C-alpha positions as CSV (number, residue, x, y, z in Angstrom):
1,M,0.0,0.0,0.0
2,I,1.2,3.5,-0.8
3,R,1.3,5.4,2.5
4,D,2.9,8.6,1.3
5,V,4.6,10.3,-1.7
6,K,6.1,13.7,-1.1
7,V,8.8,16.0,-2.4
8,S,11.3,17.4,0.0
9,N,14.6,19.1,-0.9
10,N,14.2,18.0,-4.6
11,Q,13.9,14.3,-3.5
12,V,10.8,12.2,-3.9
13,L,10.2,10.4,-0.6
14,V,8.0,7.3,-1.0
15,T,6.7,5.4,2.0
16,L,5.1,2.0,1.4
17,S,3.5,-0.4,3.8
18,G,1.8,-3.8,3.9
19,E,1.7,-5.8,0.7
20,I,2.6,-4.4,-2.8
21,Y,0.8,-6.2,-5.6
22,V,0.0,-5.3,-9.2
23,E,-2.8,-2.9,-8.3
24,E,-0.6,-0.8,-6.0
25,S,2.3,-1.0,-8.4
26,T,0.3,0.4,-11.3
27,V,-0.8,3.4,-9.1
28,L,2.8,3.9,-7.8
29,R,4.3,3.8,-11.3
30,E,1.9,6.5,-12.5
31,Q,2.7,8.8,-9.5
32,L,6.4,8.3,-9.9
33,L,6.4,8.9,-13.7
34,Q,4.6,12.2,-13.0
35,C,7.5,13.1,-10.7
36,L,10.0,12.2,-13.4
37,E,8.1,14.4,-15.9
38,K,8.5,17.3,-13.5
39,G,12.2,16.9,-13.6
40,L,12.7,15.1,-10.3
41,S,15.2,12.3,-10.4
42,H,16.2,11.4,-6.8
43,F,13.9,8.9,-5.1
44,V,14.1,7.5,-1.6
45,F,11.8,4.5,-0.9
46,N,11.1,3.5,2.7
47,L,10.1,-0.2,2.7
48,S,10.4,-0.7,6.5
49,E,6.7,-1.5,6.8
50,V,6.4,-3.6,3.7
51,N,6.0,-7.3,4.4
52,Y,5.5,-8.5,0.7
53,I,6.3,-7.1,-2.7
54,D,5.6,-9.0,-5.9
55,S,7.5,-8.9,-9.2
56,S,5.4,-6.0,-10.5
57,G,6.4,-3.9,-7.5
58,L,10.1,-4.8,-8.1
59,G,9.6,-4.0,-11.7
60,V,8.4,-0.5,-10.8
61,L,11.4,0.1,-8.7
62,V,13.8,-1.1,-11.4
63,A,12.0,1.0,-14.1
64,I,12.1,4.1,-11.9
65,H,15.8,3.4,-11.1
66,K,16.6,3.2,-14.8
67,R,14.8,6.4,-15.7
68,A,16.3,8.2,-12.7
69,L,19.8,7.2,-13.8
70,Q,19.1,8.5,-17.3
71,N,18.3,11.9,-15.7
72,K,21.4,11.8,-13.5
73,G,19.5,10.8,-10.4
74,Q,19.2,7.7,-8.3
75,V,16.9,5.5,-6.3
76,T,17.8,4.7,-2.6
77,I,16.0,1.9,-0.7
78,Q,15.6,2.2,3.1
79,G,14.4,-0.1,5.7
80,L,14.7,-3.5,4.1
81,N,13.9,-6.3,6.5
82,G,12.4,-9.8,6.7
83,S,11.2,-11.5,3.6
84,V,11.4,-8.3,1.5
85,K,15.2,-8.0,2.4
86,E,15.6,-11.7,1.5
87,L,13.9,-11.2,-1.8
88,F,16.2,-8.2,-2.6
89,E,19.2,-10.3,-1.7
90,L,18.0,-13.3,-3.7
91,T,17.3,-11.2,-6.8
92,R,20.6,-9.3,-6.3
93,L,18.8,-6.0,-6.2
94,T,20.9,-5.1,-3.2
95,K,23.7,-4.8,-5.8
96,V,21.5,-2.5,-8.0
97,F,20.1,-0.1,-5.4
98,P,22.0,1.8,-2.7
99,T,20.4,0.7,0.5
100,E,20.3,2.2,4.0
């Protein structure tokens, strides 16, 4: 579930919680693409309250990461834990995204 998307100091701060499935991913992708269109390219995702994310959710993160890099930005992931952290490690996304 998308808890919050806000812009602060030219960064897009995204807080997610619960379970991230296709429906949430579609909404999230649209919101983040609007941010990219406005020229924002630095994203910080707080996943500390996420207990599940499916492949579509991971796909959104990867797609936004790719677009952010093209615009000289980056995506940072915060708060990985539990099965979500294991999934990031298993898929080697911990090597793709800076994590905190």
